[in-house]
N, C-alpha and C positions, 0 to 999 in steps of 0.2 A: 770566819768564812768556811763554809763547810771543806773545801778543798785546800786549805791553808792551815797547816799546822806546825810543820817545822822544816827547815830547809835541808835537801838532801833526800832522804828515802821517803818523805811524805810530800804532801804539797805546801806551796808557798804563795801568796801575794804580793799586793805591791809589789849603815853600811859599814884596830890597837893604835892607839894612840902614835906609837911611834909612825905608822902610815901617815897620818896627818900632819904630822910634824917633818915629815920630808922623805920616808923612806920609798913611797908610791912615786917619788918624782916630780921634777919640776911642772911636767905637762898637766899632773892632776891638780895643783895648784892654782891652775888658769881657768878652772870652771868658776863662775861667778855666784856669788850670795843669792839667794832665793829673791828675786825683785820683789815678786807678790806679797811678802809679808808672812812670815811662817807664824800660825795660829800657835797658840798655846799648845794644843796638843790636836790629832789626829786620829778618829778610828777609821778601820776600812773593814767593812762588815756586808754580809747580804743575809736574805731568808732562803735562800736555795738551799737544798738539801740533795739535790740529784748530781750525779756525775755525768757531766756533758763533754763529748768527745767531738761532736759534729759543729763545726764553726756555723753551720746555717739552721742549727735548731732554731725553731721559733721561740723558745721559752728564753732566749738571749736578748730579744727584743723589748721584754718588758722593762718599764722605767722605774720600777721600785716606789711609786709615789706613796703608798700606804704605810710603805717600811720605812721611806722618809718620815713621814709625821709621826709614827710610832715611836722611832729611834728618838728622836728630837723631844719626847714626851720623857722618856726615860733619861735623858742627859739633864732636861730641867727639873725631874725629880731628884736628881741626884745634887742638885744645887749648884750645878754648872752651868752655862750659858751655851746654847749651840749656836754654831754660825752657819756658814754656807755648807752644801752638801752639794756633791758632785757625783752624775753617773759616771760609773768606769765599765770597760770591756776588759777583763783579765784572762790572762794565758798564762796556765801554771803547769808544771810537769809532774806526772804521777808515776813515782817509782815503783807503787804497785801493778798498775797498769802498762808502763813502760809506753806510754802516750801522754799527750799535751792535752789537757783539759781546758774548758772554756766557763767564764761565769760573767754575770751581769752582777755588779757591786755597788756600793755607794762609798763615797768618803765623806767623812763628817768633822766639820773643824768645832772644836771645843775649846771654848774659853773659862778662865776662873777656875781651873780646875788643878789639882795636884796629881802627884804619881798615884797615890791611894786612891783618890776620888776615881781618875781615870780608870785604874784597873778594875774597880767595883762597877763602874758603868759598863766594861768590855765584858766582865762574868756575866752581868744580867742580861747584855744581848744575847752571848753563846748559850746561855740556858733559854732564854725565852724562845729563840730561833732555831734551837736544836744544832747547834754549828760546834764543830771539834774545835775551832779556834777563831780568834777575833785578832785582828793584828792593830796594835797603836803605837803610835809614834809622838813622843814627848821634844818638842823643838828644844834646844838647848844651846848654849855657847859652845863650840867646838873644843874649848879646852874645858869644859866643865868634865869633872869626874865621872858622871853618869852618862857620857855618852860614849856610845859604841856602835852608832850606825849614821848612815845617812840616808836622805831622801833625794833622788836625782829626778828633776823635770826637765823636758826638752820638748819642743815643737816637732812635728813633721813626722811621727810615727803613727801608723796604722795597726789594726789588731791582727790585719794578716800577715803584714810585715814583722810584727812581733812574734805571731805562732811561727812562721817559718824560721827564723831566725833561732828560735828558740831549740827547733828540732835539728838545727844544724850546729847546734854548739852543746856540745855535752857537758864542757865544763861549767856552762852557765846554766843549765839545767840543774845539775848537780848542787852548785855553790849557791845560786841564787835563786833557784826553783821557779821564778818566772816576773811576771810583772802585770800593769795595767797600762792603759790608755783611755782617754777622755774621747767624748763622741766627736770633738773636735780635732782629734790627733795630736793630744800633748801625751807624751811618757810620763809616768811616775813609778819610780823603781825605788824601794827600799834595799838596801845590802849592809851586812856587818860592815865596820871599819876594815874587819880583816880581809874582807873580799872587795875592797874598793878597785885595785886593779883589775878585777875580773869584770866589775860592773862597769869601769871607764871602757875596758877594751869591748864588751857586749854593747855599749850605747853606740861606740864607733861603728860596731857591724850592723846598725840599724840606722846608720846614714847621719848618727848625731854629730854636730861640731861640739866637743868637747868644751871648746872656749865659750859657747852660748849656752851651755846647759847650766841650770840654776840648783844648786846644792844647799841643800838645808841639814844641819847636824843635830843629833837629838839622840835618845833612847827609844830603842823599839822593845816591843814584848808581845809576843804571843799568848794569849790569855785563853785559857780553856777551861 
C-alpha cells in the first residue's frame, strides 16, 4: 500500500509472546478464534499511489476489479493458489501530514504458499504498482516461534467511525497506524503482539464487544 509502511511515523494498514500467555490479562483471552477459518496467508494491497485525505473523495469508490484480476495472476504465477478477495476501506494516520488518510484496497487470501513465496509475491506487487509497502499476514498457531502479530476482525464498524476514533486516540494512531473495514462494516485490524492491549482498547472505543471479536495469530511483514 502506498500509505502503509511502518507503524508510528509512517502510514500503516490493516498484533511478545508473554502478552499472549497472560500478561495482557484475562479479558484479552476471551476473544474467540477466527470462525471464518484463517487462510494460509493474506496480502493487503492497492494500486493507489495518491495520498487521499478527504473521506468523500470519488477515488475511494473504485472497486479495484482490474487490480483484483491482475494480483490473482501474480499469485498464480508464483505457484501459490489465490483464494477469495475482499474490498476494503482503509483509514491510516500519516505522521508526516499529521492527518488521517483514506484508501481503497483489497485483502487477498493466498493458499499453498510459504514465507519466502509470500514475501516474493508481495515484493512483485509492490514494485509493479509502485507501492512503498505491501502488508502480508501468515496465519500461524499462537505458540509458533514465528508468531509476532494478531489480526482482529469484528462486525459493526463503519469507515466513518474508524476515522473518528483514529483522530481521537493519539496512542492508537502512533502504535497501530490505522485499520480497515469491509463494505459490510467488518473491522480488520492487524497489530504486533506487543500492542495487543492498545488494539483491544481501540476496538472497544469502536464499539466492539471483545468477547465477540475474532482473533487470528500469525506473522506480519511490510514488504517494500
